[in-house]
N, C-alpha and C positions, 0 to 999 in steps of 0.2 A: 734823202728826205726823212728816212727813219732816224738818222742821227739828229735831225731838227726836231722831230715829234717827241722823242724820248725825254729830253730836258724839260719840255713844256709839260708833259704828263707828270713828271716828277715834281715840278714846281707846283701844279695845282693840287697834287696829292698832299704835299707838305703844307700847303695853304689850308686845306681842309682839316688836316690833323691839328694844325695850329689853332684853327677856329674852334674845333671841338674841344681842345684842351682849354682854350680861353673861356669856354662855357662852364668849366668845372668851378665848384665853390672854393673860396679861399681856404688856406690851410688854417686849422685851429691848432694853436701852439699850446702844449701842456707846459705850464710853468710851475705847477705844485701837484702833488699826488697824495694829498691827505683828505680830500673831500669824499664824503660818502654818496652825495647826490649832487651833481652839477648840471645845470640846464645850459645847453649849448645855445647861443644865440642863433636866430633863424638865418642870418646871413652866411653861416658856415656850413649849411646843409641844404640839400635839395631832394625833391620827391617826384615820383612819376606813377601815374594811375595805370593799373593793369586790370581793366575790366573783365577780360577772359580768364586771368590767372594762369596764362600759358606762356608767358615771357620767360626766357632763360637768362642766366648771367652772361652767357656769351652774346646775347642780343643787346641787353641793356647797357653793356660796357663797351659796346661798339660805337664808332663815330656816328652812325646812323641814328641812334637813339640818344646821343649825348645832348643834342639840342632840345630834345623833348622833356628833359628834366627842368624843373621850375622851382623857385623858392617857395617857402611855406605861405600858403594863401588862407589857411583856415582861421587866421586871427581877424580877417577882414570879411571873409564870406564862410558860410556854413560848409561842413563837411558833406560830401556826397556819399550818403549811407547806402546807395545802391551798389557802390563799388566796394568790395571788401578786400582787395589785394593792392598793396602799394610797395613800390621800391624806394629806398632812401640811399643817398650817397653822401659821404662826407669825408674829409681828409684830416688826419691827426698827425702831429709831429711832436716828438719828445725833445724838449730843449733843456732838459735836466742833465746832470752829469752822471746819471745812473739809470739803469732800466726801470720802467714803471709797469705795473699790472694794471691794465685798463679793464674795467668790468662795465659792460653795457646791458642795462635792464631790457628784458624782453617781456614787457607787460602787454602782450597781445596773445591771440589764440595760437598762432604758429608763427615762428620767426627762423629765418636762416641768415647768418652772418658770413659773408664772402670775403676772406682775407687773401690778398694777392700773394703768390709764391713765384719762384722763378719759372721760366720757360712758359709764361702765360697760363700757369695753372692757379687753382684757387683752393685755399684751405676752407672747408665748410663746416660751420658749427650750427647746431639745431637746438632750439629752445622754445618756450611757449607754454600757455596755460594747459592745452590739450595734448601735449607731446608726452608719450609714455616715459616713466622714469628712466628706464634702461637706455633710452634714445636721447636723453638730454646731454648737452655739452656744457662745459663751463662750470659755474657755480650752481648746482642743481637746487639746493635749498633756497638760495637767494634769487633763482630763476634769472640769472644774468650770464651773458657771454663773458669769456675771460681770455685775454691774450697779453703777451709781453711785447712792449715797445721799447726797442733798445735806444741807447743814447744817440741823438741826432737822426734817429730813423723817422721817415715819413711813409705813411700808408694811405692808399685810396681804398676805402671800405664801401661795400655795397651790402645793403640789408633788405631782405624780402619779408614783408609782414602780411599775415592773413588774419583778419579781425572778424570775430563773430560778435556783431553789434547787439545781440540779445544778451550775451554774457558780459560784455564791456562795451560802454558807449562813451568815448571821450567827446569833450566839447571842442578842443582843439588838438592838433598834433604838435608834439614837442620831442625834441632829441636831448637826452641826457646821458651823462656817463658818470661812473664812480670809479674808485681805485680799489685794487684788490684788497690791500691790507684793511682799509676802513670797512669795506663790505664784508669781509670774512670776519672781522671783529664784531660787527653788528649782527650778522645773520647766524654765526656759529658760536663764537666765544661768549658773546653777551646773552645768548639764548640756550645755554646749557640746560637751563631749567625746563626747556621744552621737552627734553627727553623724560624728565621726571613727570611732567604733565602728561606725557604719552602713557606713562605707567598708571598714573591716577585715572586717566580717562579709560584706559583699557580695562582696569578693574571695575570701574563704574559701569562701563558698557556690559561686561559680563554679569554684573549683578542685576542690571535692568533686564537683560535677556532671561536670566533665571526667574526673576520676578514675573515676566511675561509668560513663560512657560508654565509656571505654577498657577497663575490666574487662569490660563487657558484650560488647564486640567480641571480647575474648579468649575469652569463654565461647561465642560463636557459632562461633569457629574450632575450639576444642579440645573443646568440650562437657563441661567439667568443672564441676560444680555449685559448687565453691568459688569460682569467678569470679563465678558468678550471684549467690550469696548475698552476697559481698562487695560487689558492684556495688549490690544493693539496700540493703545495710547503710549504705553511704556516701551513697547517694541519700536515704534516710531521715534521716540526719544532716544533709544539706544542707537538706532541707525544714525540719527541726527548727530549724536555725540561721536560716533564712530567715524563718521565722514568728516566732520569738522574739527574734531579735537584730537585725532590720533594720525600718525603718519604710517599707514599701512603699506608695506611694500607691494602687496598684491593689488590693492586699490590704485596705488600710484602708477601701475601699468596701464590703467583704463580711466584716465582723467575725464573723458567725455561721458562715460558711464557713471562716474562719480558725480558729475554735474546733474545728470538726469535723477540719479538716485537721491541726491540732496533735495532736488525740487519735489520729488515724489514723497519723501519722508516728511517734508513740511506740510504738504497737502493732507497726508494721512494723519499727521499730528494734529492738525487744526480740526479736521473732520471728526476724528474719534474723540477728541477732547469734549466737544460739545455734546456728543451722544453719551459719553460717560457721565457727564453731569446730568443729562436728562434722566437716564436710568437710575442713577444714584439718588437724585432727589425726587424721583417719581413725579416729575413735573406734568406728565400726561393725566395723572390722577388729581393732583392739587391745583395746577394751573394750565387747563387744556389749551387756552388761546396763546399763552406764552410758550407752551411746548411746541405748537406749530410754528411760532415765529423762530424758535431755536432750530427747528428742522430746516426751515427755509434758509436761515443764516448759514447753517453748516454746509449746504449745498451751494449758496451763492458765493462763499468764500473761495471756492475752487476757481472761479473765473479769473479774479484779479492775481491769484497766485500763479496761474498758468500764463496769464498775460505778462507778468513781470519776467517770467523765465523764458518765454518763447515768442511773445508777441509784439515787442517794442523795437525790434531791429530795423524796420524801414521808416520809423518816425523821425521827423526833424528834431533837433536837440530841444527846441522850446516845447514842443508837444510832448516830447519824451519826458522832460521834467514835470510838466503838468500831470501827465498820465501816472508817473511813478508817485508823485505826491498824493494824488487822489487815491490811487490804489493802496498806497501804504496807510492812509488815514483810514481807509475802510478796513484794511487787514488788522491794524493795530487798535481799532475799535472793538474788534472781535473779543479780545482778552478782557477789557473792561466790562463787556456784557456778561461773560462767564463769571467774573469776579462778583458783579452786582447780583447775579442770580444766586450765587452761594451765600452772600451776605443777607439777601432777602429771606433765605430759608432758614437762617440760624434760629430765630425765635420760633419757628414753626416746626422744628424737629426736636426729638428727645433722645436721651441715652446714647447709643453708639452712633446713631445717624448724626447727632450734633457734634459729637467728638470727631466723626469723620470729616465734617465740614471744616472744623478748625485744622484738621490734618492737612487738608489741601489748600488752605488759604495762603500759606507762605509762597508756594510756587506760583500760584495764580496771582497774587499780589506782585510778585517779582516780574511775571509776564506782563501784566497790565500796566504797571507803573515804571519799573526799572528798565525792562527790555524795550518797552515802548519809547521811553524817553531817550535811551541810547540811539535807537534806530532813527528817531526824528532828528536828533542832534547830528548824526552823520549825513542825513539827507540835506538838511539846511546848510551844513558846512560845504558839502560837496557841489551842491547847485547854486547856492547864493553866498558863499564864502563867509558864512556866520562863524565866528570863531568858537572853538570848543570851550565849554565851561570846566572850571576846575573839578566840579562834581562828576561831570561826564568823564574826565581823564582819570579820576579815581575809580569810577565804576568800570571803565574799560580795563583797568588793570586787574580789577577783582572780579570781572564778570564771569570768567570761567569757573572760579571757585564758588561763586554764588549760585551759578547754574547747578553744579554738582550737588551742593548742599541742599538746595531747594527740592531738586527732583529726587535725590536719595531719601530726603525727609518724606516726600510725597509717597514714594515707593514703600518705604518701610512702614510709615504710619498707616497708610490706607491699606496695605496689604495685611497688616495685623487686624484692622477693623474688619476687612473683608473675611479674614480667616475666622474672626469671632462670629461674623454673621453666618459663615459657613457651619461652624460648630453648633450654633443655635438651630440652624436649619437642619443639621444632621440629627440633633436630638429630637427635634419636632418630627422629623421623618421616622425616627426609630419609634417615638411614641405613637405616631400615626400608624406605623406598621403594626405595633402591638395591639392598638385598638382595632385595626383591620382584622387581625388574626382572631381577637376575642369576639368580634361581630361575625366573623366567618364561622367560627365554631358554633355560636348561637344560631346562625342562620342555617348551619349544617343539621343541627338537631331538630330545628322547626321543619327543615326540608325533609328529614327522615321521617318524621311523624306525618307530614303531609303526604309523602310518597306511599307510606303504608295505607294511609286512609284512601288515597287515590287508587292504589293497586286492588284493594278490596272492591271499591266502586267500579274499577275497570273490569275485574273479573266478572262482576254482575252483568255489566254492559256487553262484555264479550259473549257471555253465555246467551243473553237475550238476542244480540246481533247474529250469533251463529245460527240460532234458530230461524231468524228472519231470512238470513242469507240462504239457509237450506230450503226454505220455503220458496224463496225468490228463484233459486236454482231449479227447483221442480217446475215452478210455473214457466221459467225460461225454456226448459227442455220441452214442455208441452207446447209453448208457443212456437218453438223452433220446428217441431214435428208438424204443427198445423200449417206453418209457413211453407215447409217443404211440400207437403200435401197440396197446398194452395197453388205453388209453382207448378207441380205436376198436373193439377187440374186445369190450370191456365194453359199449359202447353197441350193438354188433352182437348181443351176447348178449341185451340187453334187447329189441332189435328182433326177434330170432329167436323169442324166447319169445312175443312179441305176434303174429308172423306165424304161428307154429304154432297159436295159438288162433284167430287170424282166418281162416286158410286151411281150418280144419276145417268151417266152415259150407258154403262152396261144394262142398267134397268130399262132404259128406253129401248135398247136393242132387244132385250128380252120381251118386253111389251109388244114391240112392233112385229117381231117374227112370230109371236103367239098369235096375234090378230091375223097375220097373213096365213098361218097354218089353218086357223079356223075357216077361213075363206076357201083355202085349198081343199080341205076335207068336205066342205059342203059342195064344192065343184066336183070332187071325186065321186060323191054319192050320186050326182046327177049323171056322171059319165058311166057309172056302174049300171044304173038303171037303163041307160041307152045302150049298154053293152059294148062301149068302145074301150077295148082292153089297153091299146097303145097309150091313149090319153091318161088312163088310170096310172100306168106305170110311170109316165112322165111326172104326174102330180105327186106320186109317192117319192120320187126322187127329189123334187123340190122341198117336200115336207122334211125329208131326211136332212137336206142340207140346212134347212132352217133350224131343225132341232140341234144340229152340231153347233150352229152359231149361238143358239140359246144356251147350249152347254158351255161354250167357250166364255161368253159373257157372264154367265152365272159363276163359273170358277173365278173369273176375274173379280167379281163383286165379293165372292167368298174370301179371296186373298186379301182384299182391302179390309175386309171385317176382321180377319184374323190379325193383320197388322195392327189395326187399332186396338184389338184386345191385347195383343202382345205389348204394345206401347202403354197401355193403361194399367196393366198388372204390375205388381211390384217386382223389381229386378231380383233374379235368383243368384246374381253375381257369378253365374257360370258362363265361362268363356266358350264361344263356339266359333268354328271356322265361318268367316263371314266375307261376302263380296261387298267391299266398300262401294263399288260403283252402283250396284243395285240399290244399296241403302241410300246412297246420295241422290240417285235419280228419283226414287220413290218419295223421299221426304221433300225434295225440291218442289216436286209437283203438288204435294199436299199443302206446303206452306203457301205456294203461290195462289192455288184455288182457295185456301182459307182466307186470304186477304181479299180476293175477288168476291167471296160470298158476302164480305162486309161492304164491299164498294164496287158495284158492278162496272163503274166507269174506269176502274184502274186497269191498266195494261203495263207490261214491262217486257223488255227484251231479255231473254235468258240465253247466255253463251255457256254451253256445257261441253267441256273438253275432258272426257274421262279416258284415262290411258287404257288401251286394249291390253288383255291378258295381265290385268293387275293382279299381284299375288294375293292369295287369300290370307287373311290375318285373323288370329284368335282374339276376339273381343266379346264383350257383353253387348249383344245387338240392340237391347232395349236402351241401354245408357248411351251407346254411340248415336242411336237414333234420336235421343232427346237433344244431344249436343248438336247434331246437325240441324234438327228442327229449329232449335234456338238460334243458331247462326243464320239460317235461311230467313226465319221470321224477322230478326233484327235487321237484315239486309233489305228485305222488302219494305219493312216499316220506315227505314231511312230514306229510301228513294221515293216512298209514297209522300212523306212529309215535305221532302224537297220539291216534288211535283206540284204540291199545292201552292208553293211560294214562286216557283220558277215559271210556271205556265207552259204554253204549248212548245216553246223553243227547246225545252229540256226534254231529254230522251232517257227515261229510267232504265238502267241496265244492272243485272246481277250476273256475275261470272263465277263458275264452279269448275274447279280443275282437280283432277287427281293424278298422282304419279308416284312411282317408286324411287326413293333417293336414299343412298347410303344406308341400306338396311331398314328403311322406314317407309310407311305409307304416308304420303303428304296430301292434305286436303286443303285447298285455298278457296275461300269465299270472299269475293270482292264486290263492292257496290259503289256507284258514283253519286253517293248522297252527300251530306254536309260535312262528313268526317267527324273526328273527335278532337275537341280542344286540348291543347298540349298540357294545360294545367290540370286536367282531369284524367289524362290518359293512364296514369298510374293507379287510378282508383276503380276503374271499371270492373276489375275482378274481385273487388271487395264485396262482401255480403251486404245486401240492402242498398247498394248504391245504384241509383238509376236516374237517367236524364229525362224519362218519360213523364208525362203529367200524372197527378195523383189519380189513381184508379186504373192507370193503363199498364203498370209494371210493377212487380214486386222487388226488383233489384237482386234477385236470386238466380236468374237464368245463367249469366256468365259465371257467377260464383260456383254454381253446381257443375257447370260445364268444366271449369278449371279443375274442380275436385275429381270428376270422372276421368279426364284425360290425364292429369299429372299424377294424382295420387293412386287411382285404381288401375290405370294402364300403363303408367311410367313414361308417358309421352310428354308433349309440350304444346302450349297454345300461346301464340304471340299475335300482336297486332301492328300493322303499319298503316299510318293514316296521315292525311294532310287536310287540315281544316278547310272546309269549303269545297273539297275536290273528291276525296274517296276514303274508304276504309277497307282494309284487306286483313282478314283473320286467317292465320295458318295453323292447322292442326297437324301434329306429327305423331304417328303411332309406330312404335317399334314392331318389326316383323316377328321377333323372338318371343312373342307373347305365350305364356303357359297357362 
């Protein structure tokens, strides 16, 4: 069975190969090798679309893809511009009696020619618009593949073409060949003058760059934008000539970059040209409306320039031609507008400005008339097959030289004019500087005289003002002394109210026991008369006890009075060993009773936690007493004010604690009043700052307390508070007081 299947398989394989080979285009026979450009009829070549661009020579040359090749259809239907990769195959045979050099143009973005070798291998040549110079094969300057076809030799050739339809957009696909000797003669031998043109253009480019740098330096000195835009205009021309007029080996390695650089240089050239004219003619001053039109035009020209270079790739050929024609009409109307503006200003300018207009007229006339005519002729010929006129052919031959002459004339002539303007401006600046120096000297003399006069007046004012300030200082010291005394009297008033309330209890005891003793003495007289000795002795014992109580409460009243006198008299600044607990307890009760003397309805809970065996500290008792009284009074005032607003639910409380910590005596006074607002917390120790209503506080209590604790006793006083909840003052007194 295997012997039967094998011949069948071989038969079908040969049949498929024969069918694939039958699909190949017919051989094009070369009968002469003198043509420079020879269009191959469509029946001798086939094409294959490669939408993904991923097909390889191994795939497209296989039997599987052979049937997918087709003859040229672009003469009957439009090219699909969505696809930019195509394969072409054709067969060439040399019928001459000598070898021929075949040159195949590569007028696409990227092209690869596959020439078959033995053992199913391929010789690959690379060419195209965007291929770096070092990677080009064949005739580089002519941008053509080149290979030798021996006598009687027949080759099946494959070509892969990648087309950027923004850079090049054909109407139909054609296949053409040339022959080496003719192409070499046309592209090399007959164009030896190109090398001379390279030298001329290189020198011209260098000259333009030098002029651009010089004018840029002028701009940096005088800051006139006409120099800046002229510099950029000349620089753009230099880049334009460098890209299109020279064959630079460095740029040849980056053809796609050159394409973008060329487009950018044209955009900058058009934009800066219009703004150069604006600032040169001062259109903003003389013709404001026309100036706005020129600004809009300079911006609007960018869109069609970008569109021509990067935006036409996906348009069909008809729309492409219409768009190119419209955009070119807009672009080449730009130069006539610039020329008309210059001509309009000729009779309106004088001197160097008018000469400057004549200097720039030749290049702008060439741009507006000659260059525009050339471009339109090319478009009409390319899109509508309008034949070239003899005038166009002459201009095309001389166009490069005319470009150079016009723009070198522009650069030389206008640079000289700008240089003259610069010299005049420099002279004006020098004269202005001299005038400025002279005026400055005159002003300096006037200023000196004025200063002398003002100094004399100022000395008189200073003398008078010093006397006023001295008097004000004396008045301020007097006022300060009065305020301090006022604060002391205010605290004394608080103390007195408390003392009056506090001393009432011992006085009541004294009065009550005195009345009791009077009654007892009367009773004792009665008993003496009756002769009851034992009753007399008992009554005497009661009288003795009552007198002891009278003595105790009298001494207590005496201590209260002495404390008041001690508080009221001026401080001697003499530090004495003092029990802070006794001082705190005494002044707490006095402050509380002082407030109750004003408002009998006021009650408060007092939490007193005084550390037992608290060390004795050397302080000025009167001063520390003032501090404690001030803190207690403020605490009771805070809870009293909150009680008025909060009502019965609120429980006013003042806490007093003493303890010894790290070599210091610490006194904490805390109330559950409204606290202190954060924005005034840092101000409460400042003199004359108070939150109490006018007439209820001087603003000196905490300020004096701060001075007593910090400056006189080397301690500290701090506050911890939360608005609406509490305030806690902490006083720290060092134990090592001397």
